[in-house]
C-alpha positions in Angstrom: -9.8 -42.6 -1.1 -10.8 -40.9 -3.7 -14.6 -40.9 -5.6 -15.7 -39.4 -8.3 -19.4 -38.3 -8.8 -21.6 -35.9 -10.6 -22.4 -32.6 -8.2 -25.2 -32.2 -6.4 -26.8 -35.4 -5.6 -26.3 -35.9 -2.1 -28.7 -35.1 1.1 -27.1 -33.0 3.7 -27.5 -33.5 7.6 -28.4 -30.3 9.8 -25.0 -29.8 11.1 -23.9 -29.8 7.7 -26.5 -27.0 6.3 -25.9 -25.0 9.4 -21.6 -25.1 8.2 -23.2 -24.2 5.0 -25.0 -21.2 6.1 -22.5 -19.7 8.6 -19.9 -19.7 6.0 -21.8 -18.2 3.5 -22.9 -15.4 6.2 -19.2 -15.1 7.1 -18.2 -14.6 3.8 -20.8 -11.8 3.1 -20.2 -10.3 6.4 -16.2 -10.2 5.3 -16.7 -8.9 1.8 -19.0 -6.0 3.5 -16.9 -5.2 7.1 -13.2 -5.1 5.3 -13.5 -2.1 3.3 -15.4 -0.4 6.4 -13.0 -1.7 9.6 -10.1 0.6 11.2 -8.6 1.3 14.7 -7.3 3.9 16.0 -5.5 1.9 18.9 -2.5 0.1 16.6 -0.1 2.6 15.1 -1.0 1.1 11.7 -4.9 2.2 11.8 -6.4 0.3 8.7 -4.0 -2.1 7.1 -3.3 -4.0 9.7 -7.0 -4.0 11.4 -8.7 -4.7 8.2 -6.4 -8.0 8.1 -6.6 -9.1 11.3 -10.3 -9.2 10.9 -9.8 -10.6 7.8 -7.7 -13.6 9.5 -9.8 -13.9 11.8 -13.3 -14.2 10.1 -11.2 -17.0 7.2 -9.8 -18.9 9.8 -13.7 -18.9 11.6 -15.0 -20.1 8.2 -12.1 -22.8 7.9 -13.0 -24.2 11.3 -16.9 -24.4 9.9 -15.7 -26.0 6.9 -13.5 -28.3 9.1 -16.7 -29.6 11.4 -18.8 -29.5 8.0 -16.2 -32.2 6.5 -15.6 -34.1 10.1 -19.4 -34.5 10.2 -19.5 -36.0 6.3 -16.3 -38.0 6.9 -15.0 -37.2 3.4 -14.0 -33.7 2.1 -16.5 -32.6 -1.0 -13.9 -31.2 -3.4 -15.0 -29.5 -6.5 -12.2 -29.0 -9.2 -12.5 -25.0 -11.1 -11.2 -23.9 -14.0 -8.4 -22.2 -12.4 -7.4 -24.6 -9.7 -3.7 -25.1 -11.8 -3.0 -21.1 -11.6 -3.8 -20.2 -8.6 -2.3 -23.5 -6.9 0.9 -22.2 -8.5 0.6 -18.7 -7.6 0.0 -19.9 -4.2 3.3 -22.4 -4.4 5.3 -19.7 -5.6 4.5 -17.0 -2.9 5.6 -20.3 -0.3 8.8 -20.8 -2.6 9.6 -16.8 -2.6 9.1 -16.4 1.3 11.7 -19.0 2.0 14.1 -17.5 -1.3 13.8 -14.1 0.4 17.0 -12.1 1.8 14.5 -11.6 4.9 12.0 -14.7 4.9 10.2 -13.1 8.4 9.5 -9.7 6.7 8.2 -11.7 3.1 5.9 -14.1 5.3 4.5 -11.2 7.6 5.1 -8.3 4.6 6.8 -4.9 4.8 5.1 -3.4 7.8 2.7 -0.4 6.5 1.9 -2.8 3.4 1.5 -6.2 5.4 1.8 -8.0 1.5 3.2 -10.5 2.0 2.8 -14.6 1.2 0.5 -14.9 4.6 -1.9 -12.3 3.1 -1.7 -13.5 -0.6 -2.3 -16.9 0.6 -5.1 -15.8 3.1 -7.1 -14.4 -0.5 -6.1 -17.9 -2.2 -8.2 -19.4 0.8 -10.7 -17.1 0.5 -11.1 -18.4 -3.2 -11.5 -22.0 -2.3 -13.8 -21.0 0.7 -16.2 -19.4 -1.6 -16.0 -22.3 -4.8 -16.4 -25.5 -2.2 -19.0 -24.0 0.1 -21.0 -21.7 -2.0 -23.8 -23.4 -3.6 -26.6 -21.3 -6.0 -26.9 -17.8 -7.4 -28.9 -16.7 -4.9 -25.9 -16.4 -2.6 -24.3 -14.3 -5.3 -26.5 -11.8 -5.2 -27.0 -11.7 -1.9 -23.0 -11.1 -1.7 -22.7 -8.6 -4.1 -25.5 -6.4 -2.4 -23.3 -6.9 1.0 -20.4 -5.3 -0.8 -22.8 -2.4 -2.8 -24.0 -1.7 1.2 -20.3 -1.4 2.3 -19.8 0.8 -0.3 -22.7 3.2 0.3 -21.1 3.3 4.1 -17.3 4.2 2.6 -19.4 7.1 0.5 -21.1 8.6 3.1 -18.1 8.9 5.6 -16.0 10.2 2.4 -19.1 12.6 1.5 -19.0 13.7 5.4 -15.3 14.0 5.4 -16.0 16.6 2.7 -18.1 18.8 4.6 -16.1 18.3 7.8 -17.5 16.1 9.6 -15.1 13.6 10.7 -15.8 11.4 14.1 -12.0 10.6 13.7 -9.5 13.7 14.5 -6.9 13.0 12.3 -3.8 13.4 12.7 -3.1 16.7 9.7 0.2 15.3 8.8 -1.1 11.9 7.8 -4.1 13.4 5.6 -3.6 14.9 1.9 -5.6 18.2 2.3 -9.1 18.5 0.1 -9.1 14.7 -0.5 -10.9 11.9 0.9 -10.0 8.7 2.4 -12.7 7.9 4.2 -12.2 4.2 6.2 -9.5 3.5 4.1 -6.7 5.4 4.7 -5.7 7.0 1.3 -7.6 8.1 -0.9 -6.2 5.8 -3.5 -7.0 3.0 -2.0 -10.5 4.6 -1.5 -10.6 5.4 -5.0 -9.7 1.5 -5.7 -12.5 0.2 -3.9 -15.0 2.9 -5.1 -14.5 1.9 -8.9 -15.5 -2.4 -7.7 -18.3 -0.6 -6.5 -19.7 1.1 -9.0 -20.4 -1.4 -11.6 -22.1 -4.0 -9.0 -24.3 -0.8 -8.3 -25.0 -0.1 -12.2 -26.0 -3.5 -12.2 -28.0 -3.7 -9.6 -30.1 -0.1 -10.9 -30.3 -1.7 -14.5 -31.6 -4.6 -12.6 -34.2 -2.8 -10.5 -35.1 -0.7 -13.5 -35.7 -3.7 -16.0 -38.3 -5.3 -13.3 -40.0 -1.7 -12.4 -38.8 -1.2 -9.0 -38.4 2.6 -9.4 -38.2 3.1 -5.4 -34.9 0.9 -5.5 -33.9 2.2 -9.2 -34.3 5.8 -7.5 -32.0 4.8 -4.7 -29.5 2.8 -6.5 -29.2 5.7 -9.2 -28.4 8.2 -5.8 -26.2 5.9 -4.8 -24.5 5.9 -8.3 -23.9 9.9 -7.8 -22.3 9.8 -4.2 -19.9 7.1 -5.1 -19.0 9.1 -8.7 -18.7 12.4 -6.1 -16.6 10.2 -4.1 -14.4 9.1 -6.5 -13.8 12.8 -7.7 -13.2 13.5 -4.1 -10.4 11.0 -4.1 -8.2 13.3 -6.6 -6.6 9.8 -8.0 -6.1 9.4 -11.5 -5.5 5.6 -11.2 -8.7 4.7 -10.2 -10.4 7.4 -12.6 -8.7 5.6 -15.3 -9.8 2.1 -14.2 -13.7 3.9 -13.9 -13.7 4.9 -17.2 -12.5 1.2 -18.9 -14.6 -0.5 -16.9 -17.0 1.5 -17.7 -16.3 1.6 -21.4 -16.5 -2.2 -21.1 -19.7 -2.4 -19.4 -20.8 0.2 -22.4 -19.5 -1.7 -25.1 -21.3 -5.1 -24.1 -24.8 -3.0 -24.5 -23.7 -1.4 -27.8 -23.0 -4.7 -29.0 -25.9 -6.6 -28.1 -28.0 -3.5 -29.6 -26.1 -4.5 -33.1 -26.6 -7.9 -32.9 -30.2 -7.8 -32.2 -30.8 -5.0 -34.9 -28.6 -7.4 -37.1 -30.5 -10.2 -36.4 -34.0 -8.8 -36.4 -33.1 -7.2 -39.9 -32.4 -10.6 -41.0 -35.2 -12.4 -39.8 -37.7 -9.8 -41.1 -36.4 -9.0 -44.4 -36.4 -4.8 -43.6 -33.6 -2.5 -43.6 -30.7 -2.2 -41.1 -31.8 1.9 -41.0 -35.3 1.4 -40.5 -35.3 -1.3 -37.7 -32.3 0.9 -35.8 -35.5 3.9 -36.0 -37.3 1.6 -34.6 -35.4 0.5 -31.9 -34.4 3.6 -31.4 -38.2 4.7 -30.1 -38.5 1.6 -28.7 -35.7 2.8 -26.1 -36.3 5.9 -25.9 -36.1 6.0 -22.1 -33.3 4.0 -21.9 -31.1 6.3 -24.1 -32.4 9.6 -22.2 -31.5 8.1 -19.3 -27.8 7.5 -20.4 -28.1 11.1 -21.2 -28.7 12.3 -18.1 -26.4 10.0 -16.4 -23.8 11.6 -18.6 -25.1 14.9 -17.8 -25.0 14.7 -14.2 -21.7 13.4 -14.3 -20.3 16.0 -16.4 -22.2 18.9 -13.8 -20.4 17.1 -11.3 -17.0 17.3 -12.5 -17.4 20.6 -13.0 -18.7 21.5 -9.9 -18.1 19.3 -6.5 -15.2 17.3 -8.8 -13.9 20.3 -10.1 -10.5 20.1 -8.3 -9.7 16.7 -9.4 -11.4 17.3 -12.9 -8.2 19.9 -13.8 -5.8 17.9 -11.9 -7.2 14.7 -14.2 -7.2 17.3 -17.3 -3.9 18.5 -16.4 -2.6 14.5 -16.5 -4.4 13.9 -19.5 -2.8 17.1 -21.3 0.7 16.6 -20.0 0.4 12.9 -19.8 4.1 12.3 -20.8 5.5 14.8 -18.1 2.6 13.3 -15.6 3.3 9.6 -15.7 7.3 10.5 -15.8 6.7 12.9 -12.3 4.7 9.7 -10.4 5.8 6.8 -12.2 8.3 6.5 -14.5 10.9 7.0 -11.7 9.6 3.9 -9.7 9.1 2.1 -12.7 12.8 2.1 -14.3 14.5 1.2 -11.0 12.2 -1.9 -10.8 13.3 -3.0 -14.4 16.9 -2.7 -13.3 15.6 -4.8 -9.8 14.1 -7.5 -12.2 17.6 -8.0 -14.2 18.9 -9.0 -11.5 16.8 -11.0 -9.8 15.0 -12.7 -13.0 13.6 -15.9 -11.8 12.8 -15.6 -8.1 12.7 -11.7 -7.3 14.4 -10.5 -4.2 11.3 -11.7 -2.1 7.8 -11.0 -1.7 6.8 -7.6 -0.2 10.6 -6.6 0.0 10.3 -3.8 -2.9 10.8 -1.1 -0.2 13.6 -2.4 1.3 15.8 -3.2 -2.3 14.1 0.0 -3.9 16.7 2.6 -2.7 19.7 1.1 -4.3 18.3 1.0 -7.3 16.6 4.6 -7.2 18.0 7.4 -9.2 18.3 11.2 -8.4 15.0 11.9 -10.1 13.5 10.1 -7.5 14.9 11.8 -4.7 14.1 15.5 -6.2 10.7 14.7 -7.2 9.0 12.3 -3.9 11.7 14.0 -1.4 15.0 13.1 0.3 14.9 9.7 2.2 12.2 8.4 1.0 12.1 4.8 -0.2 8.9 3.5 -2.3 6.4 1.2 -1.1 6.3 -0.7 -4.2 6.8 -0.7 -8.1 3.5 1.0 -8.3 2.9 -1.2 -10.5 1.1 -4.5 -10.0 2.9 -6.7 -13.2 6.1 -4.7 -12.1 6.6 -5.9 -8.7 5.6 -9.5 -8.7 8.2 -9.7 -11.1 10.7 -7.5 -9.4 10.0 -9.4 -5.4 8.5 -12.9 -6.8 10.2 -13.4 -9.9 9.3 -13.8 -13.7 8.1 -17.2 -13.2 5.5 -15.5 -10.8 4.8 -13.0 -13.1 3.8 -15.5 -15.5 2.1 -17.9 -13.4 0.0 -14.5 -12.5 -1.0 -13.9 -16.3 -2.0 -17.6 -16.5 -4.3 -16.9 -13.4 -6.0 -13.7 -15.2 -6.1 -15.5 -18.5 -7.4 -18.8 -17.0 -10.0 -16.5 -14.8 -11.1 -14.4 -18.1 -11.6 -17.8 -19.8 -14.1 -19.1 -17.2 -15.8 -15.9 -17.2 -16.2 -16.0 -20.8 -17.5 -19.3 -21.1 -20.1 -19.4 -18.3 -21.0 -15.4 -19.1 -22.7 -16.3 -22.4 -24.3 -19.7 -21.4 -26.1 -16.8 -19.0 -29.8 -16.1 -20.3 -30.9 -14.8 -17.1 -31.1 -11.0 -17.3 -30.3 -10.6 -13.3 -27.5 -12.8 -13.1 -26.1 -11.5 -16.5 -25.9 -8.1 -15.1 -24.0 -9.7 -12.1 -21.7 -11.3 -14.1 -20.3 -8.8 -16.3 -20.4 -6.4 -13.1 -18.1 -8.5 -11.4 -16.3 -8.7 -14.6 -16.1 -5.1 -14.9 -14.8 -4.6 -11.0 -11.9 -7.1 -12.0 -11.3 -4.8 -15.3 -11.0 -1.6 -13.1 -8.7 -3.5 -10.2 -6.4 -4.3 -12.8 -5.9 -1.2 -14.3 -6.0 1.1 -11.6 -3.1 -1.5 -10.4 -0.8 -0.8 -13.5 -0.5 2.7 -11.6 -0.6 1.7 -7.6 -0.9 -1.6 -5.6 -3.6 -4.1 -3.7 -5.0 -3.6 -0.7 -6.8 -5.9 2.1 -10.1 -4.5 1.0 -10.2 -4.9 -3.1 -8.0 -7.8 -3.2 -10.6 -9.5 -0.5 -13.3 -8.2 -3.1 -11.3 -9.7 -6.3 -10.4 -13.5 -4.3 -14.1 -13.3 -3.5 -15.6 -12.3 -6.8 -13.1 -15.0 -8.4 -15.1 -17.6 -6.6 -18.3 -15.8 -7.1 -18.1 -16.4 -11.1 -17.1 -20.4 -10.4 -20.9 -20.9 -9.0 -22.1 -19.3 -12.3 -19.8 -21.4 -13.7 -20.5 -24.9 -12.6 -24.4 -23.7 -13.4 -23.2 -24.5 -17.2 -20.6 -27.0 -17.0 -21.0 -29.9 -14.6 -18.4 -30.5 -12.2 -17.3 -33.6 -11.1 -16.7 -34.0 -7.3 -14.0 -35.6 -5.9 -14.3 -37.1 -2.3 -11.6 -37.7 -0.4 -12.9 -39.9 2.6 -11.0 -39.2 5.9 -8.6 -42.3 6.9 -9.8 -44.5 10.1 -13.1 -42.9 10.4 -15.3 -44.2 13.0 -17.2 -42.4 16.3 -14.2 -41.7 18.2 -11.7 -40.5 15.0 -15.3 -38.3 14.3 -14.6 -36.2 17.8 -10.8 -36.2 17.2 -11.7 -34.7 13.3 -14.1 -31.7 15.3 -11.5 -31.1 18.0 -7.9 -30.4 16.1 -9.2 -28.0 13.3 -11.3 -25.9 16.4 -8.1 -26.2 18.4 -5.5 -25.1 16.0 -8.3 -22.3 14.9 -8.2 -21.0 18.1 -4.2 -20.9 17.9 -4.6 -19.2 14.4 -6.9 -16.2 15.7 -4.8 -15.6 19.1 -1.9 -15.4 16.7 -3.3 -12.7 14.8 -4.9 -11.0 17.4 -0.9 -10.6 19.2 0.4 -9.5 15.7 -2.5 -6.6 16.4 -1.8 -6.2 19.7 1.8 -6.1 19.7 1.3 -2.9 17.4 -1.1 -0.9 20.1 2.2 -1.4 22.3 4.1 0.3 19.8 2.0 2.9 18.6 1.9 3.8 22.8 5.6 3.5 22.7 5.7 6.0 19.8 3.6 8.3 21.3 5.2 8.2 24.7 8.3 9.1 23.2 7.9 11.2 20.4 4.8 13.3 21.8 5.6 13.4 25.7 9.3 12.3 26.3 8.7 9.9 28.6 11.3 7.6 26.9 11.6 5.0 30.1 7.9 4.7 29.6 8.2 4.3 25.5 11.2 1.7 26.1 8.3 -0.4 28.4 5.8 -0.4 25.7 7.9 -1.0 22.8 9.6 -4.4 25.2 5.9 -5.5 25.1 5.7 -5.7 21.2 9.0 -7.3 20.9 7.5 -10.0 23.0 4.7 -10.5 21.2 6.0 -9.9 17.8 9.7 -10.5 18.1 10.7 -10.7 14.2 8.2 -7.4 13.3 12.0 -5.5 12.6 10.0 -2.0 12.8 9.6 -3.1 16.5 13.1 -3.6 17.1 13.8 -0.6 15.5 12.5 1.6 17.4 13.0 -0.1 20.3 16.8 1.3 19.9 15.3 4.4 18.9 13.8 4.8 22.3 17.0 3.6 23.9 18.9 6.1 22.2 16.9 9.2 23.1 16.9 8.6 26.5 20.5 8.1 26.3 21.1 11.6 24.8 18.5 12.8 27.5 20.4 11.7 30.2 23.8 13.4 31.8 25.1 10.5 33.5 27.9 9.0 31.1 27.8 5.9 32.8 24.2 5.7 32.2 24.1 6.6 28.6 27.1 4.4 27.3 24.9 1.9 28.9 21.6 3.0 27.0 23.6 3.5 23.6 24.8 -0.2 24.0 21.1 -0.9 24.2 20.5 0.7 21.5 22.7 -1.1 19.1 21.7 -4.5 20.1 18.1 -3.8 19.2 19.4 -1.8 16.0 21.9 -4.9 14.8 18.8 -6.9 15.4 17.4 -4.8 12.7 19.5 -5.1 10.2 19.8 -9.1 11.1 15.7 -9.2 9.5 16.1 -6.9 7.5 19.9 -6.4 5.8 18.8 -4.6 2.6 17.2 -1.5 4.5 20.0 1.2 4.3 18.2 2.8 7.2 18.9 0.3 9.9 22.8 0.4 8.8 22.2 4.2 9.2 20.9 3.9 12.8 24.1 1.3 13.6 26.5 4.3 12.3 24.8 7.2 14.1 25.1 5.4 17.4 28.5 3.7 17.4 29.5 7.2 16.5 27.8 8.6 19.7 29.6 6.0 21.8 32.7 6.6 20.1 32.4 10.1 21.3 31.6 9.3 24.6 34.2 6.7 25.2 36.4 8.7 22.6 36.8 5.0 20.9 38.6 5.2 17.6 37.1 1.1 17.1 33.7 2.4 17.6 34.3 5.3 15.7 35.9 3.0 12.9 32.6 1.0 13.2 30.4 4.5 12.7 32.4 4.7 9.6 32.0 1.2 8.3 28.4 1.1 8.8 27.5 4.4 6.9 29.3 3.1 4.4 26.9 0.3 4.0 24.2 2.1 4.3 25.5 4.5 1.1 26.1 1.2 -0.7 22.2 0.2 -0.5 20.8 3.6 -0.9 23.5 5.8 -3.1 21.1 8.7 -3.8 20.3 9.0 -0.2 21.6 12.3 1.0 21.1 11.7 4.6 24.0 9.1 5.0 26.5 11.4 3.0 25.8 13.9 5.3 26.5 12.1 8.5 29.5 10.9 7.6 30.3 14.0 6.2 29.4 14.9 10.0 31.6 12.4 11.3 35.0 12.5 9.1 34.6 16.8 10.2 34.1 16.3 13.7 37.6 14.4 13.8 39.3 16.6 11.2 39.7 13.9 8.2 38.7 16.8 5.9 40.0 14.6 3.1 37.8 11.6 3.2 34.9 14.0 2.6 35.5 15.3 -0.8 34.2 12.6 -3.0 31.4 12.8 -0.5 30.6 16.7 -1.1 30.5 15.9 -5.0 28.1 13.3 -5.2 25.8 14.8 -2.4 25.8 18.2 -4.3 24.3 16.1 -6.8 22.1 14.1 -4.8 20.6 16.8 -2.7 21.9 20.5 -2.6 20.0 21.5 0.6 22.0 19.3 2.5 25.0 19.9 0.5 25.0 23.6 1.8 24.8 22.8 5.1 27.3 20.2 5.2 29.7 22.8 3.4 29.0 25.0 5.8 30.0 22.4 9.0 33.7 22.7 6.5 33.9 26.7 6.8 33.2 26.4 10.7 35.9 23.7 10.5 38.0 25.6 8.7 37.4 28.9 11.4 38.1 27.2 14.4 41.6 26.1 12.7 41.8 29.6 11.5 42.0 28.7 7.9 40.1 31.9 6.5 40.7 31.6 3.1 39.0 27.8 2.9 36.6 28.5 5.4 35.6 31.6 3.2 35.4 28.8 -0.5 33.0 26.5 2.4 30.9 29.1 3.2 30.4 30.6 -0.5 29.8 26.9 -1.9 27.2 26.8 0.8 25.2 29.7 -0.1 26.1 29.0 -3.8 23.8 26.0 -3.0 21.1 27.6 -0.8 21.0 31.0 -0.3 18.5 30.9 2.7 21.2 29.9 4.9 21.5 33.6 7.1 24.0 31.8 9.2 26.6 31.4 6.2 26.4 35.0 5.2 27.3 35.7 8.5 30.4 33.8 9.1 31.3 34.5 5.5 31.3 38.2 6.4 33.2 37.9 9.5 36.0 35.7 7.5 36.0 37.9 4.8 36.6 40.4 7.6 39.4 38.8 9.1 41.1 38.6 5.7 40.9 42.6 5.5 38.0 42.2 2.5 36.1 44.9 3.5 33.9 45.4 0.7 32.7 41.4 0.9 32.4 41.6 4.3 30.1 44.7 4.3 27.9 43.3 1.4 27.7 39.6 3.1 27.0 41.4 7.0 24.2 43.8 5.3 22.9 41.0 3.7 23.1 38.6 7.2 21.1 41.5 9.2 18.4 42.3 6.4 17.7 38.0 6.4 17.6 38.3 10.4 17.5 41.2 12.0 16.1 39.2 15.0 19.4 37.0 15.2 21.3 36.8 18.4 24.2 37.5 16.5 23.0 40.7 15.2 25.4 42.9 17.8 28.3 41.0 16.1 27.7 41.5 12.8 27.3 45.5 13.5 30.3 45.8 16.0 32.5 43.9 12.7 30.9 46.4 10.1 31.7 49.2 12.4 34.7 48.2 13.3 35.5 48.4 9.2 34.0 51.2 7.9 
């Protein structure tokens, strides 16, 4: 039964008040802790721990909300202006998870991103927790202070990293030298967080300055300097652009307000606009001086501490076309192709990384490196359209429009200076988020903040636009059912928290397995840990694939043929599960092809070799510009004397990866050399050197085949070049002997 009434007319019992307060403090803790939290015991040390904590805090708030409802006997539902697009957005996440080529993948998200529908729905739930349970504008101030304090700690950690003080010894391979990442794991993500914090920082600074709290004003000014330095330390261009545009937005508001005030006052007093302008300049001279001081400090910091970042940003501006082409256009182009092939519902939530290799061009491989796939479209709008379809993109635009309209309607009604500054700051943070996401993508810390800010804006809105509460009464409500209504959400909540912890626990086993295998070469122990991760999270494709890899590596380290066969078959089993869970990932097909080739060689079984060929071709179909698969298939053909089949592969590999093609031609030359076909061996070795003149073995072998054909002059040139390139090689005695013989 639904009953409508005007908001804020009911009294609350003690339990309801407790739940309201507990939800508020948990939400405050969430916006504070998520940017700071990480854990080094899982393989994914940043995003997965943050999301695990987020899911836990969200479930706790849902339990408290459910207890409050059970205590009242009805649900207090406050309709919000963005309900329609928000709920449609949630619905499209669910639909495009089911229509995905890999629903399990779309639900939890690609490993490392974890940006599946589970995370997206979590953010939507945060919005409704905020809108349905927060009650006053004072809570908005406290939550923003918590976010600001989180920014302080993040900034301090970033600066500590600059000076070489870090309580974690990070793997150098995972770090980008000279760029800070603090507790966010990536400089771009830290930059995105900072540009959402800075507007809030400025708002509180202006509030304290207006209230003449100079001590806090100085502290907040120093915090701005800290955050500004940390932003430059990230050397991230997208976040810096977001920072500039969000600051322009805030400055535009103040300039427009000043202009309107001058115009209004001039009309009222019937004096000239210019005279009044001069008067106001004198009146606000300290504010103007302050703005110039901030600009001066910003310039000084940009040219000293942030010199490297400034140069990088300046080069990007001067060479804008080239910069965008190198950094993003080679991803955006393939994204548009994906959208054309999957226009309505996309490929599935967070499936971009798996689908991208099929559409990427050679330019991407040349710029970002061979055998690499982009995690996302690095443009939120293109990414939504590619993975969730243009319908979802339209809904997302509607959501942004509805939020902007809600903000504007409440903002123009707000007369209190403090709250007006906070509302302005939250919208500036939204602008910063949106601009940087044109070149990047959202992660847990900034997405959490964004949706909470959406919710906080509604608290402002309902202060000026009455909201009719819809009271939805619980069915069969009595004292006995009240107990049931209490216990069901608690039990369900405990189960959900346990599930979140289980996923995280699985990743710690996965991490131990990776370390035991790749670092200590203890593949039997690695397998045991990987199997634990699969037991806890059987649908995480990464765990299946790396279990297969552990069995494969263990097989390669064994001298027992029967044991090798048994282990390889186990590897095939787990690799097969990998392609079943994610059939679009070319590398998983490549894994299958590789182990079938090994099994075929061990057992001299042509059927296995045919399977290997089939799966390599499948991998090439999924990733037509990934040189690794061409190279491996060429190797398979050459090892079995199928030279004719390699010719079209060589042509494509030369275009995709010249270095890999050079190595393949070297293998071809060796095959010809083994069969004493010196003429063709010479051609192959010369092609290898043409593509990569640093392969000293090719110079040696070319010299040998030239000598075998009595081409003494050429043999002398190539062998002497070899001796110059590799004087310590164990092939030097042979080269010297041939040189002596041909004199």
